[in-house]
DRENDO-615684 format. One record per residue (C-alpha): residue number from 1; x, y, z. Coordinates in steps of 0.1 Angstrom, whole numbers, padded with zeros to 4 digits. Layout:
N
+------+-------+-------+-------+
| resi |     X |     Y |     Z |
+------+-------+-------+-------+
|  NUM |     X |     Y |     Z |
...
+------+-------+-------+-------+
REM end
This chain:
68
+------+-------+-------+-------+
| resi |     X |     Y |     Z |
+------+-------+-------+-------+
|    1 |  1382 |  0970 |  1452 |
|    2 |  1403 |  0976 |  1494 |
|    3 |  1412 |  0943 |  1496 |
|    4 |  1427 |  0936 |  1465 |
|    5 |  1446 |  0974 |  1467 |
|    6 |  1452 |  0951 |  1504 |
|    7 |  1470 |  0921 |  1494 |
|    8 |  1491 |  0945 |  1465 |
|    9 |  1504 |  0968 |  1498 |
|   10 |  1513 |  0935 |  1512 |
|   11 |  1519 |  0922 |  1486 |
|   12 |  1546 |  0947 |  1478 |
|   13 |  1558 |  0948 |  1515 |
|   14 |  1567 |  0915 |  1516 |
|   15 |  1589 |  0917 |  1481 |
|   16 |  1613 |  0947 |  1495 |
|   17 |  1617 |  0929 |  1529 |
|   18 |  1631 |  0899 |  1504 |
|   19 |  1646 |  0924 |  1487 |
|   20 |  1662 |  0935 |  1518 |
|   21 |  1676 |  0901 |  1520 |
|   22 |  1698 |  0902 |  1491 |
|   23 |  1731 |  0919 |  1504 |
|   24 |  1735 |  0894 |  1533 |
|   25 |  1729 |  0862 |  1514 |
|   26 |  1760 |  0883 |  1483 |
|   27 |  1782 |  0888 |  1522 |
|   28 |  1778 |  0856 |  1531 |
|   29 |  1787 |  0841 |  1496 |
|   30 |  1815 |  0863 |  1500 |
|   31 |  1825 |  0848 |  1536 |
|   32 |  1820 |  0813 |  1527 |
|   33 |  1849 |  0815 |  1497 |
|   34 |  1871 |  0834 |  1518 |
|   35 |  1870 |  0804 |  1541 |
|   36 |  1864 |  0782 |  1518 |
|   37 |  1899 |  0795 |  1504 |
|   38 |  1914 |  0791 |  1530 |
|   39 |  1906 |  0760 |  1535 |
|   40 |  1922 |  0748 |  1502 |
|   41 |  1950 |  0764 |  1515 |
|   42 |  1954 |  0751 |  1547 |
|   43 |  1948 |  0710 |  1525 |
|   44 |  1972 |  0723 |  1503 |
|   45 |  2001 |  0728 |  1526 |
|   46 |  1991 |  0698 |  1546 |
|   47 |  1996 |  0670 |  1515 |
|   48 |  2023 |  0690 |  1512 |
|   49 |  2040 |  0685 |  1546 |
|   50 |  2031 |  0652 |  1541 |
|   51 |  2051 |  0644 |  1508 |
|   52 |  2080 |  0661 |  1532 |
|   53 |  2085 |  0642 |  1559 |
|   54 |  2079 |  0612 |  1532 |
|   55 |  2108 |  0625 |  1514 |
|   56 |  2121 |  0628 |  1548 |
|   57 |  2116 |  0592 |  1557 |
|   58 |  2126 |  0583 |  1527 |
|   59 |  2159 |  0595 |  1532 |
|   60 |  2166 |  0583 |  1570 |
|   61 |  2159 |  0549 |  1554 |
|   62 |  2184 |  0556 |  1530 |
|   63 |  2213 |  0562 |  1555 |
|   64 |  2199 |  0540 |  1577 |
|   65 |  2206 |  0514 |  1551 |
|   66 |  2242 |  0526 |  1544 |
|   67 |  2255 |  0528 |  1579 |
|   68 |  2245 |  0490 |  1582 |
+------+-------+-------+-------+
REM end
């Protein structure tokens, strides 16, 4: 009986340690989500700038054709 009680106590201790990780996991998930939102925002900005560059290149080419 004593051995079973020791195992139960050990199991309880391990369970508490696992529960202690929950806030850390939640914080890491929040940081991950924030970083992903930042990454997506930067990717969108890059795409917008690429499109603007293409538009300006087209305008430049049209102007060069007009001047020639």
